[in-house]
N, C-alpha and C positions, 0 to 999 in steps of 0.2 A: 503493500500499500504507498510504501515511502517513495517509490519511484515516479508516480505519476504526480504526487504533490512536488517532488525536487523538479521535476521539468516545469511544471506550471511556474513555480518560483522563479527557475532560469529566464524563462519567456517574460516574465512580469519584470525581471531586473534589465532586460535586454530592451523590453519598450521603455523602461524609465531611461535608460542611457540614451535611446533614441531622442525621445522626448526634450532629455538636456541638451542635447547636439543641436536639435532644432532651436533651441530656445538660445542658446548661445549665436547660431547662426542669424536669428531673426529680431534677436535683441528683445525678447518676449521674457516677460516675468512670469506671467501665468505658466507658460509652458514650463519653465523651471521649477516652479510651485506644484505642478502636476507630476512632473518626473521624480520631483522628492517625495510625494506622497504614494506614488506607485511604490517606489524602492522602499519606503517605511512599512505600508503593507504587505510586501513580499517576506520582510523580516519579521513582522509580525505574526504573520501566517505560520513561517518556521518554529518560531518560539511558542506559539500555543499548540503546535502538532506536537514538539517534543515534550511538552508539560504535561500535556494530555495522556500522551502514550506512557509517560512515566507514572502518573497518577492512577491509569487504568491497569497498568503490570502490578501496581499494589493490592487492588480489590480483586485481581482474579485470583 
């Protein structure tokens, strides 16, 4: 179950880097903010996944 989540996270990070590159090219603050938010959500999703996996392993 970890592989699809890791693939999705890599895709989110790639998308955020693309948004940030476009922000630098176009001098747009909103695209930089969007890229930062996408990267933060990818990181948060990984943290929640590992925390819940750790908690569920104690219950089983």
